[in-house]
N, C-alpha and C positions, 0 to 999 in steps of 0.2 A: 150547824155544825153535826159533823157524823155523830150519833148518841153512844154508840159502841164503843171499843176501844180499838186503837190504831192497829193494835197485832189482830184482833178478830176481823179487822176489815182485811188486811192484808191475805191472811189465812185464806180468808172467803175468795178473795178477788184470784189468787194465787189456782184456787182448787177449782175454780171456774176456767181460767184460763186452761189449766193441764186437761180438763175435761173436753173443752172445745177442740184445741190440737188432738188429742189422743182420739176425738169422733173422726175428725177429718182425717186424721192419719190412718188409724184404724179401718175407716171406711174405704180407704183406696186400697189397701193391704188387703181385704176380703174383697171389693170388687175385681181386683185383679187374680185373687185366687178362686172365685167361684163366676168365672165367666159364662155359664150357664144360668146364672140368676137371670129370672127375666124383668124384676123390677127394678130402678135404681133408685138407690137411698141417697138423700140429697138434704144436707144438714143447712139449716139457716138459722142467722142470728140477729133478733131485731132490736133495734133502738129506737126508744119511744121516748125522745127529750122532751114530750109534755107530761110523763109520768116522773115524778120525782120519790125516791125512797128516802132520801137522805141528801142534805146540801152537802156539794164537794169540799173538803177541804183544800185550802187555797196555796195550803205549804206543801203538797206534792207539786206545784209550779215552782219549787226555789232552783238554786243554783248552787254554784261552787267557786273558789277563787283556786287555783294551783297556781305554784312556781313553775310553769311550764312555758317556755317561751319567752313572749313579751305582755304575755296578762297581767302579771301584776308591775315589776319594771319596766315604766314605758306605756303600759297600758292604764292601769288604776291610778298609778302612782308614779309620777313622774315629777319631782322637785326643781329641775333644771328645766321645765317646759312652761312656755309662756301662757300655755292652755290651764296650768294650774293653779290652785287656790295655795293659801298660806300653807296648810298642812303637806300639799304636795301632790293633792286629789285633783286627778284629770278633770275638770269642770264640765268637759263635755261629755265624758263616760258617767259621770253623778247626774247629768240632767235626763241620758237616754236610760238609765236605770232604774231614776224616781218614775218616767213616764212609762217604762213597762210593768212598773209595781212588783216588782221581786219578792215574794214574800219573806224568805229567807235564803240566807247562803250561807253553805258551809265553809271554814277555813281552818286547817288547809285542806283542800281536797285530792282526791287521785292519789297517786302514787308517794306524791313527796310528803304526806304526812307520816309514813312508815319509817321515815328514817329522822324526821325533824325532832330536834332537843326543843323543848319550849324554851329553857334559861337562853338560849342564843338571842330568841326574841323579843327580849323585855329588856330594862332599865335603859340607861342612859345611850343613843345610838354612837355616839363616838368610842362604846365602850364594847358594842357586840361585835362578835367574832365572824369573819368571813369563813365559810365551811362549804365541802363539798357537799353537792345534791346528788347521794348518789345514784337516786332513781333516773335522774335526766342528765347526770355527767356533767353539770355546770354548777358555778360559784354561787354562793347566794350570801349577799352582803349584812341578810337580817335588817335591812332599813326599813321593810315592811313588816312589823311582828305583831303580836297579841293587842297591844296599844291602839297601833295603826288601824288594825282589821276593827276594832271596836269604834273607833272614831269613824273611820267608812260608813260601817253600818248605820251609826248616827245619822252623820251626811245625808246616806240614800233615803234611810227611813226604812229599812229592813231589818229582821232578827237575826241575830246571829247565831250561828249553831258551831259549836267547837268541835273540831275533828280531833279524834285521840291517838296518839301512836301506839302504836299494838306490834309495832315490827321491832322496835331497840330498846321500847317499853321506856322511852324520857318524856 
């Protein structure tokens, strides 16, 4: 595992990316401006996979779940399907996610979280309201909520990462 903190790593990676991009772009700009230059400067980046500075954090290869299209309903959660277990989770999808070894999954992901009210997705399913998802202009039954996500993560063997609603503040 990387011995420094994650923010430090991201800052350094971002700085390196900007430096490489700036070098490439600035190099093109300067060569276009100074056609009379007799030497062409070439930038190269070498990656030596045999030399390890620090182990790569597997959480960089995480994923997310969003109520977009059929990603949740009919995707990972489909209680009426013959492919689903007693929790309504698609067993074929569970097997594939396990096979991939996805280390961490964020929920809710993407635009959906900015309008999601956490209280709508907890408690008895029959009491959960159907609401308009303003991000995708579709109805959400809230049958797959926080409890279902946690159970799904446990079934898949992944770590849950909870997204926060900073759009409406719920």
